[in-house]
N, C-alpha and C positions, 0 to 999 in steps of 0.2 A: 467490542472485544467481549469474548465469552469465556466463562469458566469451562474448561474442557471436560471436567468430571460431571458437573451438574447441568451444563447447558445454559446456566443463568447469564443474562447480560450484565457485564461488569461496567461497561462504558460504551457510549455511542460517540462516534466521530462525525461531526456535522460540517459540511462544506461543499461536497460535490452536489451538483444539480442534476446529474444523470446517473445511470446505473454504474455501480462500481464493478469493474471486470476482473481486477487482480489486486492483491495485497501482498507485500513482502516485508518481513520483519528482520531487523538486525539484532541478534542475540549475543554478540560478543564484540570485543574490540572497543576502540574509542567512540564509536557511534552506537554503542549498545542502547537499546530502547527506542530506536527510531523506526518508524513505520512509513512505507511508501505505498500509495494507492493510485490506481489508474482508472479512468472513468470515460464513459461515453460523452461526458461534457467537454472533453478535449483537454483536461488538465491532469497533471500528476501532482499529488499533494504529499508533502512530507510532514509527518506528525511525530511528536514526542509522546511517549506513554504518559508523561506527567503534565503536559500542556493541555489547556482546554481548547485551543485553536491550532490550526496547522501552523507550522513554523516556516514552510516554504511552499509556494505554488508555482508550477511551471505550466504556462498556457501554450498549447500546441495547436489548437484550433481544429482538431479532428479527433474522432473517437480513439482512445488508447485501449488496446486489448491486453497488454502485458506490461509489466514494469520490472526493471532491474536497475536500481540506482547504483552509482559508483560507491556509495558508502556501505553497501550491503556485502555480505560475505561472498566468497567464490563458490559456495555450495550450490548445487542445482536448484533452480527456482521451482516452487511448487506450482507455478502457473505455466500452462503450455505455451510454447512459442508458436507464432503463426505458421511456421513450416511444419510443426508436428500435427496440425489440424487438417492437413491435406490428405 
């Protein structure tokens, strides 16, 4: 996690063993402060801004290029969908 004004690293999330392809953050509602990340290691991990480790891991067994978890808002994802890359 970075400070957007200074670029300083505020926190590192450790858990994925492959390249992280997408991150989505919930900024409102009951799930505020949750972060979902998708990786080439075949997992989606859910993090809390406050926790030191992931709070949920979903193993899919194949590289994940985008993430959109159910707890996240209905706002457009900042990550491109596979269809938009064609």
